Backbone as XML, in Angstrom:
<?xml version="1.0"?>
<chain id="A" units="angstrom">
  <residue number="1" name="UNK">
    <atom name="N" x="-6.191" y="-17.812" z="8.394"/>
    <atom name="CA" x="-5.519" y="-17.111" z="8.528"/>
    <atom name="C" x="-5.826" y="-15.846" z="7.880"/>
  </residue>
  <residue number="2" name="UNK">
    <atom name="N" x="-6.630" y="-15.912" z="7.797"/>
    <atom name="CA" x="-7.465" y="-14.317" z="7.601"/>
    <atom name="C" x="-7.737" y="-13.745" z="9.129"/>
  </residue>
  <residue number="3" name="UNK">
    <atom name="N" x="-7.454" y="-14.286" z="9.826"/>
    <atom name="CA" x="-7.807" y="-13.572" z="11.539"/>
    <atom name="C" x="-6.217" y="-13.056" z="11.526"/>
  </residue>
  <residue number="4" name="UNK">
    <atom name="N" x="-5.273" y="-13.693" z="10.686"/>
    <atom name="CA" x="-4.135" y="-13.881" z="11.128"/>
    <atom name="C" x="-3.979" y="-12.482" z="10.650"/>
  </residue>
  <residue number="5" name="UNK">
    <atom name="N" x="-3.765" y="-12.111" z="9.128"/>
    <atom name="CA" x="-3.489" y="-10.854" z="8.212"/>
    <atom name="C" x="-4.167" y="-9.886" z="9.163"/>
  </residue>
  <residue number="6" name="UNK">
    <atom name="N" x="-4.259" y="-10.521" z="9.484"/>
    <atom name="CA" x="-5.167" y="-8.166" z="10.175"/>
    <atom name="C" x="-4.262" y="-8.260" z="11.346"/>
  </residue>
  <residue number="7" name="UNK">
    <atom name="N" x="-3.642" y="-8.791" z="11.771"/>
    <atom name="CA" x="-2.347" y="-8.429" z="12.961"/>
    <atom name="C" x="-0.871" y="-7.907" z="12.125"/>
  </residue>
  <residue number="8" name="UNK">
    <atom name="N" x="-0.348" y="-7.189" z="12.636"/>
    <atom name="CA" x="1.064" y="-7.412" z="12.072"/>
    <atom name="C" x="2.235" y="-7.857" z="12.851"/>
  </residue>
  <residue number="9" name="UNK">
    <atom name="N" x="2.957" y="-8.406" z="11.720"/>
    <atom name="CA" x="4.148" y="-9.378" z="12.084"/>
    <atom name="C" x="4.535" y="-8.918" z="13.396"/>
  </residue>
  <residue number="10" name="UNK">
    <atom name="N" x="5.088" y="-7.779" z="14.445"/>
    <atom name="CA" x="5.734" y="-7.597" z="14.580"/>
    <atom name="C" x="4.798" y="-8.123" z="16.441"/>
  </residue>
  <residue number="11" name="UNK">
    <atom name="N" x="3.963" y="-8.029" z="16.083"/>
    <atom name="CA" x="2.891" y="-8.608" z="17.531"/>
    <atom name="C" x="2.942" y="-10.304" z="18.162"/>
  </residue>
  <residue number="12" name="UNK">
    <atom name="N" x="2.190" y="-10.867" z="15.992"/>
    <atom name="CA" x="3.247" y="-12.328" z="16.562"/>
    <atom name="C" x="4.043" y="-12.586" z="17.012"/>
  </residue>
  <residue number="13" name="UNK">
    <atom name="N" x="4.950" y="-11.865" z="16.717"/>
    <atom name="CA" x="6.849" y="-11.948" z="16.743"/>
    <atom name="C" x="6.804" y="-12.091" z="18.875"/>
  </residue>
  <residue number="14" name="UNK">
    <atom name="N" x="5.166" y="-11.532" z="19.083"/>
    <atom name="CA" x="5.937" y="-11.170" z="20.427"/>
    <atom name="C" x="5.166" y="-12.322" z="21.710"/>
  </residue>
  <residue number="15" name="UNK">
    <atom name="N" x="4.370" y="-13.253" z="20.005"/>
    <atom name="CA" x="3.848" y="-14.093" z="21.221"/>
    <atom name="C" x="4.665" y="-15.393" z="21.612"/>
  </residue>
  <residue number="16" name="UNK">
    <atom name="N" x="4.624" y="-15.960" z="22.999"/>
    <atom name="CA" x="5.511" y="-16.945" z="23.370"/>
    <atom name="C" x="5.592" y="-17.596" z="22.581"/>
  </residue>
  <residue number="17" name="UNK">
    <atom name="N" x="6.124" y="-18.501" z="22.693"/>
    <atom name="CA" x="7.472" y="-19.408" z="20.968"/>
    <atom name="C" x="7.640" y="-19.134" z="19.530"/>
  </residue>
  <residue number="18" name="UNK">
    <atom name="N" x="6.742" y="-17.632" z="19.515"/>
    <atom name="CA" x="7.333" y="-17.348" z="18.384"/>
    <atom name="C" x="8.690" y="-16.753" z="18.297"/>
  </residue>
  <residue number="19" name="UNK">
    <atom name="N" x="9.254" y="-17.195" z="17.202"/>
    <atom name="CA" x="10.615" y="-17.160" z="16.636"/>
    <atom name="C" x="10.761" y="-17.461" z="15.759"/>
  </residue>
  <residue number="20" name="UNK">
    <atom name="N" x="12.039" y="-16.668" z="14.981"/>
    <atom name="CA" x="11.883" y="-16.730" z="13.348"/>
    <atom name="C" x="11.346" y="-17.261" z="13.041"/>
  </residue>
  <residue number="21" name="UNK">
    <atom name="N" x="11.700" y="-19.191" z="13.095"/>
    <atom name="CA" x="11.469" y="-19.563" z="12.366"/>
    <atom name="C" x="9.621" y="-19.902" z="12.232"/>
  </residue>
  <residue number="22" name="UNK">
    <atom name="N" x="8.985" y="-19.392" z="13.330"/>
    <atom name="CA" x="8.055" y="-19.449" z="13.350"/>
    <atom name="C" x="7.056" y="-18.212" z="12.189"/>
  </residue>
  <residue number="23" name="UNK">
    <atom name="N" x="7.767" y="-17.646" z="12.441"/>
    <atom name="CA" x="7.463" y="-15.752" z="11.626"/>
    <atom name="C" x="7.308" y="-16.744" z="10.326"/>
  </residue>
  <residue number="24" name="UNK">
    <atom name="N" x="8.792" y="-16.690" z="9.769"/>
    <atom name="CA" x="9.165" y="-17.269" z="8.875"/>
    <atom name="C" x="7.849" y="-18.985" z="7.929"/>
  </residue>
  <residue number="25" name="UNK">
    <atom name="N" x="6.948" y="-20.271" z="8.635"/>
    <atom name="CA" x="6.304" y="-20.708" z="8.319"/>
    <atom name="C" x="5.181" y="-20.396" z="8.009"/>
  </residue>
  <residue number="26" name="UNK">
    <atom name="N" x="4.559" y="-18.970" z="9.404"/>
    <atom name="CA" x="3.388" y="-17.964" z="8.374"/>
    <atom name="C" x="3.531" y="-17.385" z="7.748"/>
  </residue>
  <residue number="27" name="UNK">
    <atom name="N" x="4.514" y="-16.667" z="7.062"/>
    <atom name="CA" x="4.669" y="-15.783" z="6.144"/>
    <atom name="C" x="4.669" y="-16.530" z="4.736"/>
  </residue>
  <residue number="28" name="UNK">
    <atom name="N" x="5.022" y="-17.429" z="4.947"/>
    <atom name="CA" x="4.955" y="-18.931" z="3.921"/>
    <atom name="C" x="3.507" y="-18.822" z="3.557"/>
  </residue>
  <residue number="29" name="UNK">
    <atom name="N" x="2.355" y="-19.397" z="4.506"/>
    <atom name="CA" x="1.493" y="-19.679" z="4.558"/>
    <atom name="C" x="1.060" y="-18.906" z="3.725"/>
  </residue>
  <residue number="30" name="UNK">
    <atom name="N" x="0.354" y="-17.421" z="4.972"/>
    <atom name="CA" x="-0.137" y="-16.508" z="4.636"/>
    <atom name="C" x="-0.158" y="-16.237" z="2.925"/>
  </residue>
  <residue number="31" name="UNK">
    <atom name="N" x="1.600" y="-16.299" z="1.913"/>
    <atom name="CA" x="1.547" y="-16.011" z="0.706"/>
    <atom name="C" x="1.158" y="-16.555" z="0.120"/>
  </residue>
  <residue number="32" name="UNK">
    <atom name="N" x="1.062" y="-18.265" z="0.177"/>
    <atom name="CA" x="0.098" y="-19.339" z="-0.558"/>
    <atom name="C" x="-0.739" y="-19.190" z="-0.501"/>
  </residue>
  <residue number="33" name="UNK">
    <atom name="N" x="-1.864" y="-18.006" z="0.307"/>
    <atom name="CA" x="-2.930" y="-17.996" z="-0.117"/>
    <atom name="C" x="-3.619" y="-16.011" z="-0.882"/>
  </residue>
  <residue number="34" name="UNK">
    <atom name="N" x="-2.136" y="-16.219" z="-0.488"/>
    <atom name="CA" x="-1.924" y="-14.058" z="-1.718"/>
    <atom name="C" x="-2.049" y="-13.114" z="-0.222"/>
  </residue>
  <residue number="35" name="UNK">
    <atom name="N" x="-1.943" y="-13.883" z="1.057"/>
    <atom name="CA" x="-2.739" y="-12.883" z="2.795"/>
    <atom name="C" x="-0.834" y="-12.556" z="2.678"/>
  </residue>
  <residue number="36" name="UNK">
    <atom name="N" x="-1.049" y="-11.248" z="3.288"/>
    <atom name="CA" x="0.952" y="-10.837" z="4.256"/>
    <atom name="C" x="-0.326" y="-10.756" z="5.236"/>
  </residue>
  <residue number="37" name="UNK">
    <atom name="N" x="0.495" y="-10.031" z="5.735"/>
    <atom name="CA" x="0.894" y="-9.790" z="7.837"/>
    <atom name="C" x="-0.042" y="-7.976" z="7.319"/>
  </residue>
  <residue number="38" name="UNK">
    <atom name="N" x="-0.815" y="-7.753" z="8.203"/>
    <atom name="CA" x="-0.565" y="-5.620" z="8.332"/>
    <atom name="C" x="0.719" y="-5.490" z="8.436"/>
  </residue>
  <residue number="39" name="UNK">
    <atom name="N" x="0.048" y="-4.413" z="7.313"/>
    <atom name="CA" x="1.577" y="-2.828" z="7.214"/>
    <atom name="C" x="0.823" y="-2.736" z="8.212"/>
  </residue>
  <residue number="40" name="UNK">
    <atom name="N" x="1.685" y="-2.000" z="8.988"/>
    <atom name="CA" x="1.330" y="-0.924" z="9.508"/>
    <atom name="C" x="2.623" y="0.889" z="8.963"/>
  </residue>
  <residue number="41" name="UNK">
    <atom name="N" x="1.425" y="1.113" z="9.355"/>
    <atom name="CA" x="2.321" y="2.999" z="7.876"/>
    <atom name="C" x="1.968" y="4.035" z="9.215"/>
  </residue>
  <residue number="42" name="UNK">
    <atom name="N" x="2.415" y="4.993" z="8.832"/>
    <atom name="CA" x="3.461" y="5.723" z="10.067"/>
    <atom name="C" x="2.225" y="6.780" z="10.436"/>
  </residue>
  <residue number="43" name="UNK">
    <atom name="N" x="2.140" y="6.802" z="12.466"/>
    <atom name="CA" x="0.659" y="7.106" z="12.872"/>
    <atom name="C" x="-0.443" y="6.290" z="13.397"/>
  </residue>
  <residue number="44" name="UNK">
    <atom name="N" x="0.229" y="4.713" z="12.686"/>
    <atom name="CA" x="-0.953" y="3.972" z="13.309"/>
    <atom name="C" x="-1.837" y="3.719" z="14.011"/>
  </residue>
  <residue number="45" name="UNK">
    <atom name="N" x="-2.683" y="3.684" z="14.081"/>
    <atom name="CA" x="-3.649" y="3.563" z="15.572"/>
    <atom name="C" x="-3.267" y="2.080" z="16.384"/>
  </residue>
  <residue number="46" name="UNK">
    <atom name="N" x="-2.772" y="1.762" z="17.690"/>
    <atom name="CA" x="-2.244" y="0.746" z="18.369"/>
    <atom name="C" x="-3.503" y="0.083" z="18.405"/>
  </residue>
  <residue number="47" name="UNK">
    <atom name="N" x="-5.010" y="0.401" z="18.352"/>
    <atom name="CA" x="-5.691" y="0.008" z="19.325"/>
    <atom name="C" x="-6.974" y="0.342" z="18.186"/>
  </residue>
  <residue number="48" name="UNK">
    <atom name="N" x="-6.843" y="-0.549" z="17.358"/>
    <atom name="CA" x="-7.312" y="-0.876" z="16.333"/>
    <atom name="C" x="-7.991" y="-2.037" z="16.375"/>
  </residue>
  <residue number="49" name="UNK">
    <atom name="N" x="-9.415" y="-1.967" z="16.391"/>
    <atom name="CA" x="-10.075" y="-3.174" z="16.912"/>
    <atom name="C" x="-10.324" y="-4.233" z="15.451"/>
  </residue>
  <residue number="50" name="UNK">
    <atom name="N" x="-10.239" y="-5.668" z="15.520"/>
    <atom name="CA" x="-9.886" y="-6.515" z="15.873"/>
    <atom name="C" x="-10.897" y="-7.553" z="15.583"/>
  </residue>
  <residue number="51" name="UNK">
    <atom name="N" x="-10.902" y="-8.659" z="15.647"/>
    <atom name="CA" x="-11.531" y="-9.865" z="15.265"/>
    <atom name="C" x="-13.022" y="-9.919" z="15.445"/>
  </residue>
</chain>
């Protein structure tokens, strides 16, 4: 879940098989741990290092 929180919701939504229901389930699981998807700010770099 920690690694998932490093990604923006729209990035996860582009994965094969990831639809609205999957996003909703992941958001609930993240929220249960006090986390959320990364929030993209205006002008943020798309090449952020991850993991």
